[in-house]
LUMMI-916947 format. One record per residue: residue number from 0; x, y, z of N, C-alpha, C in turn. Coordinates in pm, whole numbers. Layout:
% LUMMI-916947
PT,NUM,X,Y,Z,X,Y,Z,X,Y,Z
...
% end
This chain:
% LUMMI-916947
PT,0,225,1921,-227,230,1773,-237,101,1720,-262
PT,1,94,1590,-310,-32,1521,-326,-65,1450,-200
PT,2,-184,1472,-139,-221,1414,-20,-315,1297,-43
PT,3,-267,1178,6,-344,1058,-9,-420,1021,118
PT,4,-546,1000,112,-622,949,222,-640,798,204
PT,5,-693,730,303,-711,588,299,-789,543,184
PT,6,-888,616,142,-975,575,30,-898,577,-107
PT,7,-785,650,-112,-705,661,-229,-600,554,-243
PT,8,-589,469,-137,-478,363,-127,-540,230,-156
PT,9,-486,158,-256,-523,25,-284,-395,-60,-270
PT,10,-412,-189,-285,-291,-278,-283,-194,-229,-396
PT,11,-79,-198,-359,27,-158,-449,-6,-31,-538
PT,12,-113,42,-500,-147,158,-591,-204,270,-506
PT,13,-140,387,-519,-198,512,-461,-264,585,-574
PT,14,-396,583,-574,-475,631,-682,-493,786,-671
PT,15,-433,851,-774,-430,1002,-772,-564,1061,-815
PT,16,-659,978,-867,-782,1034,-912,-859,1103,-800
PT,17,-859,1054,-683,-929,1120,-569,-840,1195,-480
PT,18,-706,1188,-499,-616,1258,-412,-624,1411,-430
PT,19,-577,1485,-332,-584,1627,-332,-453,1688,-326
PT,20,-440,1800,-401,-306,1869,-397,-312,1974,-285
PT,21,-206,1972,-203,-190,2065,-91,-79,2163,-121
PT,22,-101,2291,-90,-1,2398,-112,50,2442,25
PT,23,101,2562,22,156,2614,149,62,2660,252
PT,24,-70,2656,217,-170,2705,311,-163,2626,448
PT,25,-184,2695,555,-165,2628,684,-288,2540,721
PT,26,-279,2406,682,-391,2316,711,-362,2214,824
PT,27,-234,2205,856,-193,2099,947,-152,2166,1081
PT,28,-191,2102,1187,-152,2141,1320,0,2135,1333
PT,29,55,2027,1288,196,2012,1282,232,1993,1132
PT,30,305,2086,1070,330,2069,926,423,1953,900
PT,31,398,1884,784,484,1768,749,622,1817,721
PT,32,714,1729,750,854,1760,727,883,1748,573
PT,33,953,1846,518,983,1842,372,1056,1719,336
PT,34,1146,1673,422,1224,1548,388,1133,1429,376
PT,35,1024,1423,451,927,1310,437,854,1319,306
PT,36,819,1442,269,747,1463,144,836,1422,25
PT,37,967,1458,31,1052,1431,-78,1102,1287,-93
PT,38,1081,1205,12,1135,1068,11,1026,972,-41
PT,39,1075,851,-81,983,740,-116,933,688,22
PT,40,815,634,30,754,588,152,654,483,123
PT,41,609,411,225,499,317,216,378,393,277
PT,42,287,408,193,150,475,246,60,356,278
PT,43,-9,367,386,-110,264,418,-234,318,486
PT,44,-339,247,467,-468,287,529,-459,267,679
PT,45,-502,366,755,-501,347,900,-642,331,954
PT,46,-734,299,870,-873,276,908,-934,172,823
PT,47,-963,57,874,-1016,-58,800,-1113,-131,892
PT,48,-1229,-164,827,-1324,-246,904,-1273,-388,931
PT,49,-1293,-439,1051,-1243,-569,1088,-1296,-681,1006
PT,50,-1409,-657,935,-1468,-770,858,-1408,-779,720
PT,51,-1327,-677,685,-1263,-691,554,-1149,-794,553
PT,52,-1133,-860,441,-1035,-970,443,-890,-927,466
PT,53,-859,-808,409,-725,-757,428,-726,-639,529
PT,54,-651,-647,638,-644,-547,737,-538,-444,699
PT,55,-423,-483,638,-315,-393,590,-331,-373,441
PT,56,-339,-248,397,-341,-222,256,-247,-108,231
PT,57,-139,-131,145,-35,-36,132,3,-6,-16
PT,58,64,103,-39,119,136,-169,247,219,-154
PT,59,336,208,-248,454,290,-241,417,434,-280
PT,60,461,524,-190,434,664,-213,562,733,-276
PT,61,547,790,-387,654,856,-457,689,992,-395
PT,62,807,1038,-418,839,1180,-374,731,1282,-419
PT,63,694,1365,-331,591,1468,-364,455,1422,-315
PT,64,453,1307,-237,326,1255,-180,341,1252,-30
PT,65,222,1252,34,215,1251,182,83,1200,224
PT,66,75,1119,335,-52,1069,378,-120,1174,456
PT,67,-254,1190,444,-340,1283,521,-454,1213,574
PT,68,-513,1270,682,-636,1227,737,-630,1077,782
PT,69,-695,989,698,-705,848,735,-598,758,676
PT,70,-483,818,641,-373,737,591,-250,768,676
PT,71,-157,674,672,-30,690,746,83,650,653
PT,72,209,662,708,323,625,623,426,553,706
PT,73,504,477,645,614,406,699,740,441,611
PT,74,843,486,677,964,525,599,1069,414,629
PT,75,1099,330,531,1198,228,550,1337,294,577
PT,76,1425,228,645,1560,285,675,1637,305,549
PT,77,1604,230,446,1670,250,311,1555,265,210
PT,78,1555,376,138,1447,402,41,1440,293,-66
PT,79,1550,217,-94,1548,108,-191,1458,-8,-145
PT,80,1428,-5,-15,1340,-112,38,1192,-77,34
PT,81,1153,33,-20,1014,77,-16,923,-27,-84
PT,82,957,-67,-200,872,-165,-270,864,-304,-195
PT,83,983,-339,-142,985,-466,-64,889,-454,54
PT,84,902,-343,130,816,-321,247,666,-314,210
PT,85,638,-253,93,503,-247,45,451,-393,20
PT,86,534,-474,-38,492,-616,-62,463,-686,70
PT,87,552,-664,173,534,-723,299,406,-675,360
PT,88,378,-549,357,251,-496,421,132,-557,351
PT,89,129,-579,223,19,-632,149,15,-786,153
PT,90,105,-849,216,110,-995,209,10,-1056,304
PT,91,-15,-1189,275,-104,-1267,363,-37,-1288,509
PT,92,95,-1293,500,168,-1311,622,147,-1194,716
PT,93,163,-1074,667,143,-949,747,-2,-939,785
PT,94,-94,-970,694,-237,-964,722,-271,-1051,840
PT,95,-225,-1173,844,-251,-1266,951,-185,-1213,1080
PT,96,-62,-1170,1071,11,-1118,1183,-66,-1002,1249
PT,97,-119,-914,1167,-188,-799,1220,-320,-836,1278
PT,98,-394,-924,1207,-524,-961,1259,-518,-1033,1395
PT,99,-406,-1106,1421,-390,-1169,1548,-367,-1073,1667
PT,100,-318,-963,1627,-274,-860,1733,-375,-747,1754
PT,101,-464,-724,1659,-551,-611,1674,-687,-638,1603
PT,102,-796,-617,1669,-926,-635,1608,-1006,-510,1601
PT,103,-939,-391,1622,-1011,-262,1613,-1018,-217,1472
PT,104,-1087,-108,1446,-1099,-57,1316,-980,25,1269
PT,105,-899,66,1360,-784,150,1326,-656,68,1312
PT,106,-578,96,1220,-446,32,1207,-346,119,1286
PT,107,-297,73,1387,-209,156,1478,-68,156,1433
PT,108,-9,269,1414,129,282,1360,227,210,1455
PT,109,201,220,1586,290,154,1688,292,4,1662
PT,110,178,-56,1624,176,-199,1606,240,-231,1470
PT,111,213,-145,1371,274,-167,1239,427,-165,1250
PT,112,478,-72,1329,624,-64,1355,677,-197,1409
PT,113,598,-271,1485,647,-400,1542,645,-518,1444
PT,114,587,-494,1326,583,-598,1224,727,-633,1184
PT,115,759,-761,1203,902,-800,1173,914,-808,1025
PT,116,1014,-732,974,1043,-729,827,1167,-816,807
PT,117,1151,-932,751,1260,-1023,721,1329,-986,591
PT,118,1458,-967,594,1531,-939,478,1631,-1050,448
PT,119,1614,-1118,338,1710,-1224,296,1772,-1176,166
PT,120,1897,-1197,147,1967,-1157,25,1904,-1206,-101
PT,121,1854,-1328,-99,1792,-1384,-220,1652,-1331,-245
PT,122,1576,-1308,-146,1442,-1271,-158,1415,-1124,-197
PT,123,1500,-1032,-139,1474,-890,-160,1465,-850,-305
PT,124,1553,-891,-394,1537,-847,-535,1410,-902,-607
PT,125,1383,-1033,-574,1271,-1094,-631,1135,-1032,-584
PT,126,1131,-1016,-452,1002,-956,-396,985,-814,-445
PT,127,1094,-735,-453,1089,-602,-507,1042,-598,-649
PT,128,1098,-688,-729,1054,-690,-874,907,-726,-887
PT,129,856,-827,-806,716,-861,-812,630,-750,-757
PT,130,671,-676,-657,595,-565,-607,585,-449,-709
PT,131,690,-429,-779,686,-329,-891,595,-377,-1006
PT,132,599,-504,-1030,506,-559,-1134,361,-543,-1092
PT,133,334,-570,-968,194,-547,-913,150,-398,-925
PT,134,246,-319,-892,220,-171,-901,190,-129,-1040
PT,135,265,-180,-1135,247,-142,-1272,121,-199,-1327
PT,136,81,-321,-1288,-47,-379,-1335,-167,-300,-1275
PT,137,-155,-262,-1146,-260,-180,-1080,-274,-44,-1154
PT,138,-159,19,-1189,-168,145,-1263,-238,127,-1394
PT,139,-211,17,-1465,-279,-11,-1594,-430,-19,-1575
PT,140,-468,-90,-1467,-619,-102,-1441,-682,24,-1416
PT,141,-615,103,-1329,-680,233,-1288,-674,339,-1403
PT,142,-587,319,-1500,-591,407,-1613,-707,372,-1707
PT,143,-749,248,-1703,-854,195,-1791,-997,204,-1732
PT,144,-1004,235,-1603,-1134,239,-1539,-1158,387,-1490
PT,145,-1269,441,-1536,-1292,588,-1507,-1311,617,-1362
PT,146,-1394,541,-1292,-1409,562,-1149,-1413,429,-1079
PT,147,-1323,412,-984,-1314,283,-918,-1312,301,-768
PT,148,-1430,274,-709,-1438,288,-562,-1392,162,-490
PT,149,-1350,180,-369,-1286,67,-301,-1396,-44,-282
PT,150,-1520,-6,-253,-1625,-109,-222,-1643,-205,-344
PT,151,-1632,-151,-465,-1663,-229,-577,-1549,-260,-664
PT,152,-1428,-234,-614,-1306,-241,-698,-1290,-373,-765
PT,153,-1281,-483,-685,-1264,-608,-746,-1365,-645,-850
PT,154,-1492,-612,-821,-1600,-648,-920,-1581,-566,-1046
PT,155,-1556,-440,-1034,-1538,-352,-1154,-1417,-397,-1232
PT,156,-1306,-413,-1164,-1182,-454,-1233,-1188,-592,-1295
PT,157,-1253,-688,-1231,-1265,-825,-1283,-1347,-815,-1407
PT,158,-1450,-733,-1403,-1548,-728,-1523,-1476,-645,-1635
PT,159,-1415,-539,-1606,-1358,-445,-1713,-1231,-503,-1768
PT,160,-1142,-556,-1691,-1008,-599,-1741,-974,-739,-1685
PT,161,-1051,-838,-1730,-1028,-973,-1666,-886,-1030,-1685
PT,162,-822,-1000,-1789,-683,-1060,-1813,-586,-993,-1716
PT,163,-584,-861,-1713,-497,-787,-1617,-525,-823,-1474
PT,164,-659,-832,-1442,-696,-866,-1311,-644,-1005,-1267
PT,165,-655,-1099,-1355,-607,-1238,-1329,-454,-1239,-1313
PT,166,-383,-1156,-1391,-241,-1145,-1375,-204,-1088,-1243
PT,167,-275,-987,-1199,-251,-929,-1065,-268,-1040,-960
PT,168,-373,-1110,-967,-396,-1214,-863,-286,-1319,-871
PT,169,-236,-1351,-987,-130,-1450,-999,3,-1400,-935
PT,170,34,-1273,-966,156,-1214,-906,148,-1197,-759
PT,171,26,-1155,-706,4,-1146,-562,20,-1283,-496
PT,172,-30,-1387,-556,-23,-1525,-504,124,-1565,-495
PT,173,200,-1532,-604,339,-1563,-602,412,-1493,-496
PT,174,378,-1368,-472,441,-1288,-362,405,-1352,-228
PT,175,286,-1385,-208,247,-1448,-80,324,-1572,-53
PT,176,335,-1654,-151,405,-1783,-132,557,-1760,-109
PT,177,612,-1658,-176,754,-1629,-161,778,-1573,-16
PT,178,694,-1483,28,707,-1423,162,673,-1518,273
PT,179,588,-1613,240,562,-1719,342,689,-1800,367
PT,180,762,-1826,258,886,-1904,268,990,-1821,348
PT,181,997,-1688,317,1094,-1602,384,1066,-1599,538
PT,182,940,-1592,574,904,-1585,715,904,-1720,783
% end
């Protein structure tokens, strides 16, 4: 499987450039369940500095991926909700919710599990579509930028691909407004 660490996870994008391939070699104290590797999941960073503007950063993890080291995962009860949950995790609503409850550097899975996920019949398809659009735009950016570190990502992307970067910001703003209405 491809192992993603926190540094490989961006908003709506799990960057395979720095990710590492794991084989059957015994590297884990508790081996990951094959069903978790085979399923779609939400990958998120579990280590973030409190001074960063976004405390939760997540991306949809495709089958064949698994979080390692400084990353964690959330398995929605329905795999069709993976993109929706990714959008919720990356939203301003979730960011505020998490900041009010935890000021440490680690993102605790137990606290993430308590994040209320509101599902409304009208919002789910629209939020899912916007999340997939964000993911596609992020993929486009990362294909066009040779090396993109987290610390300089916005600066590099804004300079290298201003049109796509502006479109990402527009879609993320739309998502935030929509999820604010849902909550």
